[in-house]
C-alpha positions as CSV (number, residue, x, y, z in Angstrom):
1,M,18.9,-10.7,-8.0
2,V,17.2,-11.1,-4.7
3,V,13.3,-11.3,-4.7
4,L,11.3,-10.6,-1.7
5,C,8.0,-12.1,-1.7
6,Q,5.1,-13.3,0.4
7,P,5.5,-17.0,1.5
8,P,2.9,-18.4,-0.8
9,D,4.7,-17.2,-3.9
10,A,8.1,-18.5,-3.1
11,T,7.7,-21.9,-4.8
12,A,6.1,-20.4,-7.9
13,L,9.0,-17.7,-8.3
14,R,11.6,-20.3,-7.9
15,D,9.9,-22.6,-10.6
16,R,10.1,-19.6,-12.9
17,G,13.6,-19.4,-12.5
18,F,14.3,-17.1,-9.7
19,V,17.2,-18.2,-7.4
20,D,17.3,-15.9,-4.5
21,V,13.9,-15.9,-3.5
22,R,13.2,-14.7,0.2
23,P,9.7,-15.1,1.7
24,V,9.0,-12.5,4.2
25,E,7.1,-14.3,7.0
26,E,6.8,-11.4,9.5
27,A,9.9,-9.1,8.8
28,L,13.3,-9.6,7.3
29,D,16.4,-7.7,7.7
30,W,18.4,-7.1,4.4
31,G,21.4,-5.1,4.8
32,A,20.3,-1.6,6.6
33,L,16.7,-2.1,5.4
34,R,13.9,-3.9,7.6
35,V,11.0,-5.3,5.6
36,T,7.8,-5.9,7.2
37,R,5.0,-8.1,5.7
38,T,1.6,-6.4,6.3
39,N,-1.7,-8.0,5.3
40,G,-4.6,-6.8,2.8
41,R,-7.5,-8.0,1.1
42,H,-8.2,-8.6,-2.5
43,G,-11.8,-7.4,-2.8
44,T,-14.8,-8.5,-0.8
45,G,-17.2,-11.6,-0.7
46,E,-16.7,-14.6,-2.8
47,I,-14.0,-13.3,-5.2
48,A,-12.0,-12.1,-2.0
49,Q,-12.1,-15.7,-0.8
50,R,-11.0,-17.3,-4.1
51,M,-8.2,-14.8,-4.8
52,A,-4.9,-15.3,-3.6
53,P,-3.6,-13.7,-0.3
54,A,-2.7,-9.9,-0.4
55,S,0.5,-8.6,1.0
56,G,2.2,-5.3,1.3
57,F,5.3,-4.5,2.8
58,V,6.8,-1.7,5.1
59,I,10.5,-0.6,4.4
60,T,12.3,1.0,7.1
61,T,16.2,2.1,7.7
62,P,17.5,4.4,10.1
63,D,17.2,8.2,9.5
64,E,15.0,7.8,6.6
65,P,11.3,8.2,5.9
66,T,9.3,4.9,6.4
67,L,7.8,3.6,3.3
68,Y,4.5,1.5,2.9
69,L,3.9,-0.5,-0.2
70,A,0.3,-1.5,0.2
71,G,0.2,-4.1,-2.5
72,D,-2.9,-5.2,-4.3
73,T,-5.3,-4.6,-1.8
74,I,-8.7,-2.6,-1.2
75,W,-8.8,0.0,1.6
76,C,-9.7,-2.5,4.5
77,D,-9.1,-3.2,8.2
78,E,-5.7,-4.7,7.6
79,V,-4.6,-1.8,5.7
80,R,-5.8,0.6,8.6
81,E,-3.6,-1.7,11.0
82,A,-0.6,-1.4,9.0
83,V,-0.8,2.3,8.8
84,D,-1.7,2.7,12.6
85,R,1.2,0.1,13.6
86,H,4.1,1.4,11.3
87,H,3.3,5.2,10.8
88,P,4.5,5.4,7.2
89,D,5.6,8.8,6.0
90,I,5.0,7.6,2.5
91,V,2.3,5.2,1.2
92,V,2.4,3.7,-2.3
93,A,-1.1,2.3,-3.1
94,N,-1.8,0.1,-6.2
95,A,-4.9,1.8,-7.3
96,G,-7.3,2.0,-10.2
97,G,-10.0,-0.1,-9.1
98,A,-9.1,-3.2,-10.9
99,R,-12.1,-5.5,-11.1
100,F,-13.4,-8.7,-12.8
101,L,-16.4,-8.5,-15.0
102,E,-18.5,-9.4,-11.7
103,G,-18.1,-8.3,-8.2
104,D,-16.3,-5.4,-6.4
105,P,-12.9,-3.9,-7.1
106,I,-9.8,-6.0,-6.0
107,T,-7.6,-3.0,-5.7
108,M,-8.2,0.4,-4.3
109,T,-10.4,2.9,-6.0
110,A,-9.9,6.6,-5.9
111,D,-12.3,7.0,-3.1
112,D,-10.2,4.1,-1.2
113,V,-7.0,6.3,-1.7
114,V,-8.6,9.4,-0.5
115,A,-9.7,7.4,2.7
116,L,-6.3,6.3,3.0
117,A,-4.9,9.6,2.9
118,R,-7.5,11.1,5.4
119,H,-6.8,8.2,7.7
120,P,-5.9,10.0,11.0
121,P,-2.4,9.5,12.5
122,A,-2.2,7.1,15.3
123,P,-2.4,8.6,18.8
124,G,1.1,9.8,19.9
125,S,2.7,9.9,16.4
126,S,5.2,12.5,16.1
127,P,4.8,15.3,13.7
128,S,6.9,13.9,11.1
129,T,4.6,10.7,10.9
130,S,1.4,12.8,10.9
131,R,2.2,13.9,7.3
132,R,1.6,11.2,4.9
133,S,1.8,11.3,0.8
134,T,-0.3,8.9,-0.9
135,T,0.1,7.9,-4.4
136,A,-2.9,7.7,-6.5
137,W,-4.1,7.8,-10.0
138,R,-7.6,7.9,-11.6
139,P,-7.8,7.9,-15.4
140,G,-8.8,11.5,-16.6
141,Q,-8.5,12.9,-13.0
142,T,-6.0,15.9,-12.9
143,C,-4.4,17.2,-9.7
144,A,-6.9,20.4,-9.5
145,H,-9.8,17.9,-9.7
146,A,-8.5,15.9,-6.7
147,L,-7.8,19.0,-4.5
148,N,-11.3,20.5,-5.4
149,T,-13.1,17.3,-4.3
150,S,-11.1,16.6,-1.1
151,S,-9.7,18.3,1.8
152,F,-6.3,18.2,0.5
153,K,-4.2,21.4,1.2
154,S,-1.5,20.9,-1.3
155,A,-0.3,18.7,-4.2
156,S,3.4,17.9,-4.8
157,A,4.2,16.3,-8.1
158,C,0.9,16.4,-9.8
159,P,-0.9,14.6,-10.9
160,M,0.2,11.5,-9.2
161,T,0.9,12.6,-5.5
162,V,-1.5,14.3,-3.1
163,T,-0.3,15.0,0.3
164,Q,-2.6,15.7,3.3
């Protein structure tokens, strides 16, 4: 099994018995796929400084939608830059607002996911890249609630996906 990871995790993964570990420094070609590592941020303040690096991955292949796996990150400049640079068609955000007993969330909250979905396409984006699906989940939140409290026009595959 091939394991793609951020560079700081490679040794720990090998120590746990994974043999084919491939750290993604900037980008890696694997068959027809191009995997590009992006940055993120585990929270804010002192907690963010003490946490391990946060990485996401953009996966592209010819004639297919661009997929952005944001990783364990909050909505931050690094995520904005990844969206602006790669123009993803599909974004998967690890949401839920995970947090320690003290401090701010270390993963996206529902409000962060809404901000991500509303982030305007970069200037010059084609019509196909100006429509993004963002996966979001909030305990107890229904698709109807998400639609009623935002400017989303439709929802496909409720309750998990809202489409801007």
